[in-house]
N, C-alpha and C positions, 0 to 999 in steps of 0.2 A: 504494500500500500504506500502511496506517495508520502503521507505524513511520517511514517516510520522511516522511509528512506532518507528523508530530509533532516531528521533529528539525529545528531551525532552523540554517541556516548562519550561522556567526559573521560579523558585519558587517565586521570588520577582520581579514582573513585574513593579511595581511602576506606576507612571503616565506617559502616553505617548500619544501624539496626532498623530493618524495614518496619518492624512493629512500631518504632518510635514515631515514624512519619505520620502514622494515623492519629497520633495524639496532638499533632500540630494543629491548633485551632484554625478553622476556616471562617467560622461564624462566632461573633461575640457570645459568650456564655457565662452568665453569673454563676451558674451551677458549677461549672468547671473551675472558675476562679476561687470558689470557696474551698476547694480541695488543695489549694496551693498556698505557700507563704506569699506575702506581699512581694518580696524580692523575686521569687521564682515566677510569679504571675507576670510581673513587669518585664522580666527578661524574655519570657515566652511570647508575650504580646509584641515586644519589639521585633523579635525575629519573624513572627507571623506577619507583622505589618510590612516588612521588607518583601516577603514572598507575595503578599497581596498586591503591593505596588507593581511588581513585575507582571503579575497576571492581568491586572487591570490595564496596564499599558499595552499588553498584547491584544486583548479583546477589543480595544478601541479601533483596531485597523479595519479598513473597509474591504480589502480584497484578500483572497486566499494567499496570494504571493507575498503581500506585505505582512500578513500574520505569520506565515512560515519564516520569513526572514527575521522578523522581530522575535519570534519564539526561539529561533536558533541562537540569536544574540543573547537573550536573557535567561535561557534555560540553565546555563552553567552557573549563573548567579543564584537562580532558584535552587538548584541542586546543592550549592554551597550553603544556602540558608537552611535547607532541610538537614544537611550534615551537621551544621553548627547546633541546630536544635537537638539532634540526636546526641551529640557529645555533651551538651549542657544538661539535657534532661536526665541522663544516666547519673549525673553528679548531684543535681539539686532536687530531683523528684524521686520519691520512693518507687520501687518497681511496681507495687500493687496499685499505686496512684496512677502511674503511666498507663497501666492496663485499663483502668476505669476511664481515664481521659480518652483513650483510643476508642473504646466502645461508645462513649458519649458522643464523640466527634462524628462517628459514622451514623449514629442514630439521629443526630441533629441534621446532618446533611440529607439523610433519607427523608426526614420529616419535611424539610424545606422543599424537596422535589415533589413530595406527595401533595403538599399544600399549594405550591405555586408553579410547579413544573408544567402542568397542562396549559395554563394560561400563557406561560412564557415561551414554551417551545413546541407544544403539541404532545400528543400521547406517545408517539414513537421515540422522541428524544428523551422524554421523561422516563419512559420504561428502560431505555438504554442506560441512563444515568443510574437508576435504581439497581439494574443488573450489575453495573460496574461496582457500586457500593457493596453489593452482595459478594462479588468476586473478591473485593478487598478484604472482606471479613474472612473469606476462605484463605487468602494469602496470610493474613494475620495469624490464623490458627496454625498454618504450616510453619510459619517463622517462629512461633513460640515453641513448637516442638523441636525445631532446629536448635534453638537457643538452649533447650533442656538436655540435649544429647551431645556427647563427645564425638568429635571427628577422629577416626583412626589416623595416626600420624602418616601412614603410607598413602592416605587419600587426600592429603593437604593440597597437592598440586591439582588433583582432579576437581577440587572444590572451588578453585579460583574462578573458573568460567561461569558456573551456575550462580555463584554468590555475586559476582560482578553484574551479570545480566539481570538477575532478579531485583537487585538494588536499583539499577538503571531503569528497568521497565516499570517497576512499582512507582518510582518518583515521577516518571513520565506520565503514567496514568493519573497520578494525583494532580499533576500540573493541569492536564486537560479537564479533569473533574472540577478543579478549582475554577477554571474558566467559566463553567456553567454555574457553579455555586455563586460566584461573584456577580454574574449577569443577573441571576434571580434576586440576590440579596440587595443589590444596588439599583435594581430595575434599569439595568443598562443593556438594551437589546444588542445582540450580536448579529452582524451582517450575515446574510444567508451563505455566501461563499466561505466566510470564515467559520461559520457554524459547522459546515460540512467537514472541514479539517479537524475541528475540535472533536466532533463525534468519532471521526476516524481514529483520533488519538486515544480515545477511551479503550480501544482494543489492546493497548499496552497492558491492561490489567490481566487479560487472558494469558498473554506472553509471560507476565510476571508469575502467575500461578504455576505455569508449566515449568519455569526455571526453578521456582521454589521447591516444587515436588522433586525435581532432580537433586537439589541440594539435600533435601530430607532423606531421600533414598540412599545417599552415600553414607548417612549416619545410622541407618537402621541395621540391626544385626542381620546377617545373612539368613538366619533361621526365621526371622520375622517377615511376614508377608509385606510386600511393598504397599505403600499407601494406595488405597483404592481411588480411582478417578471420581471427580464430582459427577453427579447425575445431572446431565444437561437435557433439555428438551431439544427437538429437532433444530430449532432456530439457534439455540445456544451452541449446539454441536457444530453447526455450519460456521459460526463465528470462531469457535475454538479451532476448527480445522484450518480456516483461512489464516488466523493469527499465528498458528504453529508453523504453517508453511512460510509465512513472512519471516518468522523468527529464524528458521533454518536457512532461508535465503540470504539473511544478513550476516551469517557467520562466515 
């Protein structure tokens, strides 16, 4: 797909916990703020505001070409913001609080689309956004299992590729999902040609799930059955097949 081909993976991914990115707030939430210290809440909101500005700047573009060019320029900064959040969050926020924040963040995004998505984008885009959030929940589940298991030392080299790609594709999916969230929340319509690219970019979530499963399977004992695939309906399976083919083509 064109959107995938145009977005280049950062050369220096560094360490990033994919589960942490789900706790990065997209929408203001007093409920989430109450779970944090004042200093932690301020730091997180400052990082989130940087990411927000990059997303809003991108969705203001009028043409697909301008959006793609802008997205390619700002994505590395967006990725760095998410990575900074991941680094800080693990230091200043207890693990169980991060897990709660991630669950609340996904729930708040889903509620936003269920309430306002139809009027903002129509049923098809709303449903695609909700499907992406559902996929992000599955990614979060897989990544938490990854974090709970030890990687055999002899498989460290084999883990580099799936770990890098699921971090990249998960953040890319979050960027495009944030584009829709900000459009709804700020009541800032996205031009049709740009919206098509944003929707295309949501497919990164399916890629991220596939890569995360590969990373998890490296950590599972050989005697343990490999993780079962998610049960998709026919439409979801078609999307998964297309996204997986795109993923393989990019390697």
